[in-house]
C-alpha positions as CSV (number, residue, x, y, z in Angstrom):
1,M,-4.4,41.9,-6.1
2,A,-7.8,42.5,-7.7
3,Q,-8.7,46.2,-8.3
4,D,-11.3,47.7,-6.1
5,F,-14.7,47.7,-7.8
6,Y,-15.4,51.3,-6.7
7,E,-12.0,52.5,-7.9
8,L,-12.6,50.6,-11.2
9,L,-15.8,52.6,-11.8
10,G,-14.4,55.9,-10.5
11,A,-17.0,56.1,-7.8
12,S,-16.8,56.5,-4.0
13,R,-18.0,53.8,-1.5
14,T,-20.9,56.1,-0.5
15,A,-22.1,56.6,-4.1
16,S,-25.8,56.3,-4.7
17,A,-27.3,53.8,-7.2
18,D,-27.8,56.6,-9.7
19,E,-24.2,57.8,-9.3
20,L,-22.9,54.3,-9.8
21,K,-25.0,53.9,-12.9
22,K,-23.8,57.3,-14.3
23,A,-20.2,56.3,-13.7
24,Y,-20.7,52.9,-15.3
25,R,-22.4,54.2,-18.4
26,K,-19.6,56.8,-19.0
27,L,-16.9,54.1,-18.9
28,A,-18.9,51.5,-20.8
29,M,-19.3,54.0,-23.6
30,Q,-15.6,54.9,-23.5
31,Y,-14.3,51.3,-23.6
32,H,-17.1,49.6,-25.7
33,P,-15.6,47.2,-28.3
34,D,-17.4,48.9,-31.1
35,R,-15.5,52.1,-30.3
36,N,-12.2,50.3,-29.9
37,P,-12.0,47.6,-32.6
38,G,-9.1,45.2,-32.1
39,D,-8.1,46.8,-28.8
40,K,-7.6,43.9,-26.4
41,E,-6.9,46.2,-23.4
42,A,-10.1,48.2,-24.0
43,E,-12.1,44.9,-24.3
44,R,-10.6,43.6,-21.0
45,K,-11.4,47.0,-19.3
46,F,-15.0,46.8,-20.7
47,K,-15.5,43.3,-19.2
48,D,-14.0,44.4,-15.8
49,I,-16.3,47.4,-15.4
50,N,-19.3,45.4,-16.4
51,H,-18.5,42.7,-13.8
52,A,-17.9,45.5,-11.1
53,Y,-21.2,47.1,-11.9
54,D,-23.1,43.8,-11.9
55,I,-22.0,43.3,-8.3
56,L,-22.4,46.9,-7.0
57,K,-25.9,47.6,-8.6
58,D,-27.4,44.7,-6.5
59,E,-28.0,45.8,-2.9
60,Q,-27.3,42.4,-1.4
61,K,-24.2,41.8,-3.4
62,R,-22.9,45.3,-2.7
63,A,-23.4,44.7,1.0
64,A,-21.5,41.5,0.8
65,Y,-18.7,43.2,-1.2
66,D,-18.4,46.1,1.2
67,R,-17.9,43.6,4.1
68,Y,-15.9,40.9,2.5
69,G,-14.5,42.3,-0.7
70,A,-14.1,40.3,-4.0
71,A,-13.4,37.2,-2.0
72,A,-17.1,36.9,-1.4
73,F,-17.6,36.1,-5.1
74,E,-14.7,33.8,-5.8
75,G,-15.9,30.6,-7.4
76,G,-19.6,31.6,-7.3
77,A,-20.3,34.7,-9.4
78,S,-19.9,34.4,-13.1
79,G,-18.3,37.3,-14.9
80,P,-19.5,38.8,-18.2
81,G,-19.1,37.2,-21.6
82,Q,-19.3,33.5,-20.6
83,G,-21.5,32.4,-23.5
84,P,-25.2,32.8,-23.9
85,F,-26.1,31.2,-20.6
86,G,-24.8,31.9,-17.1
87,G,-25.7,30.9,-13.5
88,G,-27.5,33.4,-11.5
89,A,-28.4,34.0,-7.9
90,G,-29.3,30.4,-7.4
91,G,-25.9,29.1,-8.6
92,G,-23.5,27.2,-6.3
93,G,-20.1,28.1,-5.0
94,F,-21.1,30.9,-2.6
95,D,-24.0,31.0,-0.1
96,F,-25.2,34.6,0.5
97,S,-27.2,33.3,3.4
98,D,-24.0,32.7,5.3
99,I,-23.1,36.3,4.9
100,F,-26.4,37.6,6.0
101,E,-26.5,35.3,8.9
102,Q,-23.3,36.8,10.2
103,M,-24.4,40.4,9.4
104,F,-28.1,40.2,10.5
105,G,-28.5,37.0,12.5
106,A,-30.6,33.9,11.6
107,E,-33.8,35.8,10.9
108,G,-32.0,38.1,8.4
109,A,-30.4,35.1,6.8
110,S,-33.8,33.5,6.4
111,R,-35.1,36.6,4.6
112,A,-32.0,36.6,2.3
113,R,-32.5,33.0,1.4
114,G,-36.2,33.4,0.5
115,Q,-38.1,30.2,0.1
116,T,-36.4,26.8,0.3
117,G,-35.5,25.2,-3.0
118,R,-35.8,28.3,-5.2
119,G,-34.6,27.6,-8.8
120,A,-31.6,29.3,-10.2
121,D,-31.7,32.5,-12.2
122,L,-30.7,32.2,-15.8
123,R,-29.0,34.6,-18.3
124,Y,-29.6,34.7,-22.0
125,N,-27.6,36.9,-24.4
126,L,-29.8,38.1,-27.3
127,E,-28.4,40.1,-30.3
128,I,-30.7,42.4,-32.2
129,S,-30.3,44.9,-35.1
130,L,-30.3,48.7,-34.7
131,D,-33.6,48.8,-36.7
132,E,-35.2,46.4,-34.2
133,A,-33.9,48.6,-31.3
134,F,-35.4,51.6,-33.1
135,G,-38.9,50.2,-33.6
136,G,-39.1,47.6,-30.9
137,T,-39.8,43.9,-31.7
138,E,-41.0,40.6,-30.3
139,T,-38.9,37.5,-30.8
140,S,-38.9,33.9,-29.6
141,I,-35.9,32.4,-27.8
142,R,-35.1,28.8,-26.9
143,V,-33.8,28.4,-23.4
144,P,-32.2,25.2,-21.9
145,S,-33.7,25.0,-18.4
146,S,-35.3,22.7,-15.9
147,V,-39.1,22.5,-15.5
148,A,-41.4,21.0,-12.9
149,C,-41.7,17.2,-13.3
150,E,-45.2,16.4,-14.6
151,P,-45.6,12.8,-13.1
152,C,-45.0,14.0,-9.6
153,H,-46.2,17.6,-10.1
154,G,-42.9,18.9,-8.8
155,S,-43.1,17.2,-5.4
156,G,-40.3,14.7,-6.1
157,A,-42.4,11.8,-4.7
158,E,-43.7,8.8,-6.5
159,S,-47.4,8.7,-7.2
160,G,-49.3,7.6,-4.1
161,S,-46.7,9.0,-1.7
162,K,-45.7,12.4,-0.5
163,P,-42.6,14.1,1.0
164,T,-42.4,14.0,4.8
165,S,-40.8,16.5,7.2
166,C,-37.1,15.9,7.8
167,A,-36.7,14.4,11.3
168,T,-33.3,16.1,11.8
169,C,-34.2,19.7,11.2
170,H,-38.0,19.3,11.7
171,G,-38.7,20.9,8.3
172,R,-36.6,24.0,8.9
173,G,-33.8,23.0,6.5
174,R,-31.3,24.3,9.0
175,V,-29.7,22.8,12.1
176,R,-28.0,24.5,15.0
177,M,-24.7,23.4,16.5
178,Q,-23.1,24.6,19.7
179,Q,-19.5,25.7,19.4
180,G,-18.2,26.9,22.7
181,F,-20.1,30.0,23.6
182,F,-21.6,30.3,20.1
183,T,-24.5,28.7,18.4
184,V,-23.9,28.2,14.7
185,E,-26.7,27.4,12.2
186,R,-26.0,25.5,9.1
187,T,-27.8,23.7,6.2
188,C,-29.3,20.4,7.3
189,P,-26.9,17.6,6.2
190,H,-29.8,15.1,5.7
191,C,-32.3,17.0,3.6
192,H,-29.7,19.5,2.2
193,G,-31.9,22.4,3.2
194,A,-35.1,21.2,1.6
195,G,-36.8,20.6,5.0
196,Q,-38.4,17.4,3.6
197,K,-37.4,13.8,2.9
198,V,-38.8,11.7,0.0
199,D,-39.1,8.0,1.0
200,K,-40.2,7.0,-2.5
201,P,-38.5,9.2,-5.1
202,C,-40.3,9.8,-8.4
203,R,-38.7,7.6,-11.1
204,S,-39.0,10.4,-13.7
205,C,-37.0,13.0,-11.9
206,G,-35.1,11.0,-9.3
207,G,-36.8,12.8,-6.4
208,Q,-35.7,16.3,-7.6
209,G,-39.1,17.5,-8.6
210,R,-37.7,18.9,-11.9
211,V,-36.3,17.7,-15.2
212,R,-34.1,19.2,-17.8
213,K,-36.1,20.6,-20.8
214,D,-35.8,23.3,-23.3
215,K,-38.5,25.9,-23.4
216,T,-39.5,28.5,-26.0
217,L,-40.4,32.0,-24.8
218,Q,-41.6,35.1,-26.4
219,V,-39.6,38.2,-25.5
220,K,-41.0,41.7,-26.1
221,I,-38.3,44.3,-26.8
222,P,-39.4,47.9,-26.3
223,A,-38.3,50.7,-28.7
224,G,-35.2,52.6,-27.7
225,V,-33.3,49.8,-25.9
226,E,-29.5,50.2,-25.8
227,D,-26.6,47.8,-25.9
228,G,-26.5,46.1,-22.5
229,T,-30.1,46.6,-21.6
230,R,-31.4,43.8,-19.3
231,I,-34.9,42.4,-19.5
232,R,-36.2,40.3,-16.6
233,L,-38.7,37.5,-17.1
234,T,-40.0,36.6,-13.7
235,G,-40.4,33.0,-13.0
236,E,-38.9,31.8,-16.3
237,G,-35.6,30.6,-14.8
238,E,-35.0,27.1,-13.5
239,A,-37.8,25.3,-11.7
240,G,-37.5,25.1,-7.9
241,Q,-36.5,21.9,-6.2
242,R,-39.5,19.9,-5.0
243,G,-42.1,22.5,-5.6
244,G,-40.0,25.5,-4.7
245,P,-40.5,28.8,-6.7
246,A,-38.8,29.1,-10.1
247,G,-35.9,31.5,-10.6
248,D,-35.9,34.4,-13.1
249,L,-34.6,34.7,-16.6
250,Y,-32.5,37.8,-17.5
251,V,-32.2,38.6,-21.2
252,F,-29.2,40.8,-21.9
253,L,-29.4,42.7,-25.2
254,G,-26.6,43.4,-27.6
255,V,-27.2,45.8,-30.6
256,R,-25.3,45.0,-33.8
257,K,-23.3,47.6,-35.5
258,H,-25.2,49.3,-38.4
259,K,-23.6,49.7,-41.8
260,L,-24.7,53.4,-42.1
261,F,-25.6,54.8,-38.7
262,E,-23.5,55.1,-35.5
263,R,-25.3,55.6,-32.2
264,E,-24.5,58.0,-29.3
265,N,-27.2,57.4,-26.6
266,A,-30.4,58.6,-28.4
267,D,-28.6,60.4,-31.2
268,L,-27.6,58.9,-34.6
269,M,-24.7,59.9,-36.8
270,C,-24.0,59.2,-40.5
271,R,-21.8,60.4,-43.3
272,M,-23.2,61.3,-46.7
273,P,-21.1,61.9,-49.9
274,I,-21.8,64.9,-52.1
275,G,-20.2,66.0,-55.3
276,M,-17.6,68.8,-55.6
277,V,-19.9,70.9,-57.7
278,E,-22.8,70.3,-55.3
279,A,-20.7,71.5,-52.4
280,A,-19.6,74.6,-54.3
281,L,-22.9,75.7,-55.9
282,G,-25.4,74.2,-53.3
283,G,-28.2,71.8,-53.9
284,H,-30.3,69.2,-52.1
285,I,-29.6,65.6,-50.9
286,E,-31.9,62.9,-49.5
287,V,-30.8,61.0,-46.4
288,P,-32.3,57.6,-45.3
289,T,-33.6,57.3,-41.8
290,L,-34.4,54.3,-39.6
291,D,-38.2,55.1,-39.8
292,G,-38.0,54.4,-43.5
293,K,-38.8,57.9,-44.6
294,A,-36.0,59.8,-46.5
295,A,-35.2,63.3,-45.1
296,R,-34.3,66.1,-47.5
297,I,-31.4,68.4,-46.7
298,A,-30.6,71.7,-48.4
299,I,-26.9,72.1,-49.1
300,P,-25.8,75.8,-49.1
301,P,-23.2,77.0,-51.6
302,G,-19.6,76.7,-50.3
303,T,-20.3,73.8,-48.0
304,Q,-17.0,72.3,-46.6
305,A,-16.2,68.7,-46.1
306,G,-17.0,67.6,-42.5
307,H,-19.9,70.0,-42.0
308,Q,-22.7,68.6,-40.0
309,F,-26.4,69.0,-40.4
310,R,-28.8,68.3,-37.5
311,L,-32.2,66.7,-38.1
312,R,-34.2,67.1,-34.9
313,G,-36.3,64.1,-33.8
314,K,-34.8,61.7,-36.4
315,G,-32.7,59.8,-34.0
316,M,-33.5,56.9,-31.6
317,P,-36.5,56.8,-29.4
318,V,-35.8,57.3,-25.7
319,L,-36.7,54.1,-23.8
320,R,-40.1,54.4,-22.1
321,S,-40.6,58.0,-23.4
322,T,-42.2,59.9,-26.2
323,Q,-39.0,61.8,-26.9
324,K,-36.5,61.0,-29.7
325,G,-32.9,61.9,-30.3
326,D,-31.5,63.8,-33.3
327,L,-29.8,62.6,-36.5
328,Y,-26.5,64.3,-37.4
329,V,-25.4,64.1,-41.0
330,E,-21.8,64.8,-41.9
331,V,-21.1,65.6,-45.5
332,A,-18.0,64.1,-47.3
333,V,-17.1,66.0,-50.5
334,Q,-16.0,63.6,-53.2
335,T,-13.1,64.3,-55.6
336,P,-14.1,63.4,-59.2
337,I,-12.1,60.6,-60.9
338,N,-11.9,59.2,-64.4
339,L,-12.4,62.7,-65.9
340,T,-12.8,63.2,-69.7
341,A,-10.5,65.4,-71.6
342,R,-13.1,68.1,-71.8
343,Q,-13.7,68.0,-68.0
344,K,-10.0,68.2,-67.4
345,E,-9.8,71.2,-69.7
346,L,-12.6,73.0,-67.8
347,L,-11.0,72.3,-64.5
348,A,-7.7,73.6,-65.7
349,D,-9.5,76.8,-66.9
350,F,-11.1,77.1,-63.5
351,D,-7.8,76.8,-61.8
352,K,-6.2,79.5,-64.0
353,A,-9.1,81.8,-63.3
354,G,-8.4,81.5,-59.6
355,Q,-4.6,81.9,-59.8
356,P,-4.3,85.7,-59.2
357,E,-6.2,85.6,-55.9
358,E,-4.2,82.5,-54.8
359,E,-0.9,84.0,-55.8
360,G,-1.8,87.1,-53.7
361,L,-2.5,84.9,-50.7
362,F,0.6,82.9,-51.2
363,S,2.7,86.0,-51.4
364,K,1.2,87.2,-48.0
365,V,2.0,83.8,-46.4
366,K,5.5,83.8,-47.9
367,K,6.2,87.3,-46.6
368,G,4.9,86.4,-43.1
369,V,6.9,83.2,-42.9
370,F,10.1,83.9,-44.8
371,G,10.2,87.6,-44.8
372,G,10.4,87.7,-48.5
373,D,9.7,90.8,-50.7
């Protein structure tokens, strides 16, 4: 039995959209593959919570799930991670209009369907670098899609003719049938919901009003986007059937792992090596930042390995805001190798000079643990 989507996200059925989003982001951060490399269970969990949130964040899909459960999406909704392209709201396998017809009547179903012949929504997965997410960028993508047929201008009819209203449904695209005491409305079997019939189909598109064709689009990516951010390009999905409105294109962003920086929301973290002498006596180091300007950090004497320095405003931009996160620099004290004979001699002298204090400390520990004299 499939796990309840609300239970999967750790949210109640009465949770608001903001509460669902907060619960999702917390779990997505916990199970993200970058944080759990090689962990197949974490990867499966990450996909499951993404699929659950994709359903519940959409008001119409959430209403359908609340009434019918996961069965409402069997065979129709595509889960996450199915290649760069996936069917959207216009895909086959499950008709939301049937649900809304039962919930709100024929008028509500008509509103849920929208206009007849609307093109399918498309999904495109786009991977960018952390540097591009920091500064924002514009890139071109090539999308396999369907576009309006030029010879017939999307009508589906051969030049010199035009579509006529379907005689069966009288242009409604739906027919009513009496079943006992009930009247059931279904898609017209003759025009398949189009409401029109084409007597002389266009030879270029076969009467569909659209043809398969790749198209190149420019996508503007704002600064501060995170892994999983969705960008909607209205009307850039598949062309509608016989002049119907086009669907939308949803671009899902994935941010590649950086070789130096790790990201935590708007904050950045990195590790910088320093020498043993530098850690003991103090000094200065320069740290690279994503804005291309090196930041200078003062290392106080006696700095221990693992100590973090905070650089305010040197992190990631906050999406659609003037604010920026912070950069946390963790120092890693390096142990010297390949020492010369003289260096070894000096270190040995240093160790001897520190022996009395260390022996005193060892004696205290020995007495406390073993009860020695």
